N, C-alpha and C positions, 0 to 999 in steps of 0.2 A: 833668924829672919822675923821681922815684925809681922804680926798677923793683921790681916785686912779687917778693918772694923766692920761689924755687922750692920747691914742696912736696916733702917727703921722706916716704917710707913709702907705704903703700897707702891709697888713699881708698876710699869706698864705691862710687864709680863704677868705679874700677879693679878692685875685687873683682868687681863685677857683670860687667864686661867680661871678666875672666879666667875667669868661670864657663863661658863659651861654649867655652873650650878644654879644659875638664876632660873626661875620659872619662866618658860617661854610664853605662857598664856595665863591670864588671871582667871580666877574662878567665876563661873557664871552667876550673876546676881539678878535673880528674877525680878525683885522689886525695882531695881534700877532700870532693867530692860523695859518693863511696862511703864515706868515713869517717863522714859524717853519717848516711847510711842504715844503716851498721853499728851506730852508736850508738843510733839510733832503734829498730832491730830488737831490740837487747838490752834497751833500756828498756821497750819494749812487752811483752816476755816477762816481765821482772821485775814489771811492773805486774799481769800476770795472776797471778803467784805471790803478790802481796800480797792477793789475794782468792781463796784456794784453793778454797773451797767453791763459790762461784758459778761460777768458771772450770771446775772439774771437772764440775759439773752441765751447763753449756752444752756442753762438749766431748762428754760422754757422750750427750746428746740428739742431737747432730749425728752421732755414731758410730752410734747405733741407727738413725737415719733413713737413713744411707748403707749400713748392713750389710743392710738388708732387700732392696733391689734387687740388691746384690752376692751375697747368698746365693741368691736366685732365679736369678741368672745362672749361678752354679756348678752348681746343680741341673739347669738346662736343658743346660748343657755336658756333664754326665755322661750325661744321657738321650740327647743327640745322639750321643755317643760309643758308647753301647750300641747304638743303632739302626744306626750305621755298621758295627758288628761283626756284625749280624744278617743279613748278606747270605747268602742260601741259594738253592738251586735252586727256582724256581717251577714249578708244574704247572698246566696248563690241561686240565681234564677235559671231554671231549666225550661227551655221552650221545646216541647215535644213535636214530633212530626204531625202534620194536620190530619193525616188519615188514621191516626191511632185511636183505638176504641177506648171508651171510658174505663172498662174493666181492666184493660192492660195498663192504663195510666194509674189506676188505683193500686194495682199490684206493684208497680214500680215505686209508688209513693210509700207503701208499707215496707218494701225492701230497703229503700234508702233510709227511712226512719229507724230501722233496726240497726244501722251501723253505729259503732261506739263513738265516732267523732261527729255525729249529727244529733243536735238537740231536738229538732222538730222539722216537719215538712208541712207546708201549707198548700193545699190542693185548690187550684183555681180552674174551674171548668170553662168551656168555650162561652157558655151563656153569661157567666159572671164577668168574664173578660170583656165581652161585648157591651154589657151594661155599664161597666166602669169606663170603657172607651167612649161610649155615648155621652156620659155625664161630663167627662173631662174635655172632650173635643167639641161638643156642641153640634155634631152632625147627626142628630137623631133621625131626621127624615131621610137623609141620604143612606144611612146604614140600614134603616128599616126596609128600604126598597131592594136590598140585595136578596138574591134567591137562597143563598146559604151563608153560614157564618164562616168568614175566612180566618178567624183567629184560632191559634192552636191552644191546646191545654198547657197550662203553666204550673210548674212546681217551684215553690219558694223554699229552698233548703236553708235552714238556719244552723250553722255549725255551733259546736259547744265552745270553741275558743273565740274570745273577743278579738276584733281586728285591731292590730297595731303593727308597728314596724317589725317586731320580733316574730310574730306569728303569720306574717304575710306569705312567706314561702310555703308553710304547711297548708294554708287556705288555698293557695294556688294549686298545690298538689291535689287537694280534694276536688277542686273544680275540674282539673284535667282528668281525674279518675271518673267523675260523674259524666263528663263529656264523651267518654268512650262507650257508654251504654247504648245499645242499638236503638232504643226508643227516643233518645235525646237528639234533637236537631242542633240547638245552640245552647251553650252554657256560658253564663256571664257572672263575673264576680265584681261587686260594686265597691272595690277597694283599690282601683287603679290610681285614684287621687292620692292614696297613702304611699304608693310606690313612687309616684312623682315627687311627693314631699320628701321621702327618704333620699332620693337622688339629689334633690336641691340641698338638703342638709349635708350630705356627703361632699357635694361640691363646695359648700360654704366652709366646711371644716378644713378641707384641703387648701382653699384660698386663704383662710385665716392663718394656717401654718406657714404657707409661702410668704405671705405679707409680714408675718412676725419675724421670719428669718431675715428678710430684706431690711426691715426696720432696725433689727438688732445690729446688723452689719453697719447700717447708717449711724447708729449710736456709737459704735466702735470707732468709726471714722471721725465723728464729731469730737469725741473725747480725745482721741489720738492727736488730732490737729490742735486742739486747745492745749494739751500737754506739751506738744512740740513747741508752740509759741512760748509757753512758760519756761521751758528749758532754755530756749534761745535768749529770752530776756534775762535769765540768770546765768548766762554763760561764764561771766567773770567769777561769779560766786562758786560755780562748779569747778573752775580752774584752780581757785584758791584752796578749795577742799581737797582736790587731788594733790595739790602741792604739799599740803601738810599730812598727806597719807591717809585720807579718808577712803574707806572702802566703797565699792559701787553700791552695796546694799544700803549704806548710810546715806549716800547721795540720792539714791532712788526713793527713799522712804517718803519725803515730803510730797513728791510728785504722785506717788501711789495714793497717798491720802487725799490729794486733790481729786484724783479720779474717783475715789470712794465718795467724796462729798458731792461731786457732780452726779454720779449714779444714784446715790441715796436721795438727794433733793429732786432729781428728775423723776424718780419713782413716786415720791410723795406727791408732787404736783400732778403726775399722770393719774394717780388714784383719786385725787381731788377732782380732776376734770371729769373722770368717769362718774363719780358720785354726783357731781353737780348736774351733768347731762341726764343721768337717770332720774334725778329729782325733777328736772325741767320737763321731761316727757311723761312723767308719772301721771299727771292730771289728765291729759287727753287719752292716755292709754287706759286709765281706769274708767273713763266715760265710755270708751269703746268696749271694754270688757262688760260693763253693766248692760249694754245693749244686747249682748249675747247671753246675759244671765248666767255668767260663769263666776266661780269662786277663785279664779286664777289671781295670784299676787305677783306683781312685777318684781323681778329680782335684779339685784345689782351686785357689786363686789361685797363679799362677806369678809370676815376678819382673816381667814386663812388665805383667801385670794389676794388680799392687800399685802399680807406678809410675803407671799410668793412673788408678787410684783416688785416689792422693795428688794427682795433677795436677788432676783434676776437683774434688776437695774443696777444694783450695787456691784454685782459680780461683773457685769458688762463694763461698768465704769472702771473698775480696777484692772480688768484685762486690757482694755484699751489704753489705759495709762501705762501699764507694764510694757506693752509692745512699743509704744512711742518713746518712753524714757530709756529703754534698753538700747534702742537704735540710735538715739541722739546723744546719749552720754558716751557711747563708744566712739562717736565722731569727735568728741571734745578731748583733745590730747594736749599734753604739755609740750611746749615748743623747746 
């Protein structure tokens, strides 16, 4: 019986069998990967330049939205610096009962001055208080006609700690302690203005945080809507890429870089707006500071804060683009 000639070449079965030995995935090429990202980064920027008016409007809206909380932050930073320089010696004024004798008032003065948290005590007698009141009020004749001096003995207690926002609670504790002494009628601390200022600063900080959150959400919506329009305008291109087997990550990449550029450029222009506004108000602010003979220097964005602003704006731009592109690419399906 004649033998069947051996087959030469590859058959369909051999090709099928050999497929199991092919590598299913190529090795990762770092240089090629970064080159692709670099190319996509440039192409996305050139695409923004191809629509200059729409791109500039979007970037400026983002910049204005970011410059509002940034400007409020700079203003609060300057106010906080001013309050830090307003440390001065506080005074607790003790008004003693009118029927108190001088010897008892002097004994109380020595007792208070011996406390470790008290620097000194100034004793103001009834006669000294009356003379000061006559000079300051201008009612010398009326006061001289009185049968007796109605003013009490006053002790001006000077604590060791300077008054500021951090030491206000301890000074109030000292005031409350001195007010409990039986010889004291009224105790006053002349630092209530500082407490009001601290409350105003706390309100300003919380308001700036809330405003920042709202405006960051606004930037997310702006970038998301812009990327949605870009995806819809390139719908046919996305369909072709899906048809040839492109992954969602590959399709997503140029739109993410568009969000990167929007966030980065918005942060740059926001920082420039804050710097320009700070320069614009610096001249009248310096004239006002000179009137108070202060060495305070108006502060604006420093290098670290500019980098932080750019980082936040870029991150928000990429996140907004990611949310928009994931949602709209999923809706573009092959028919």
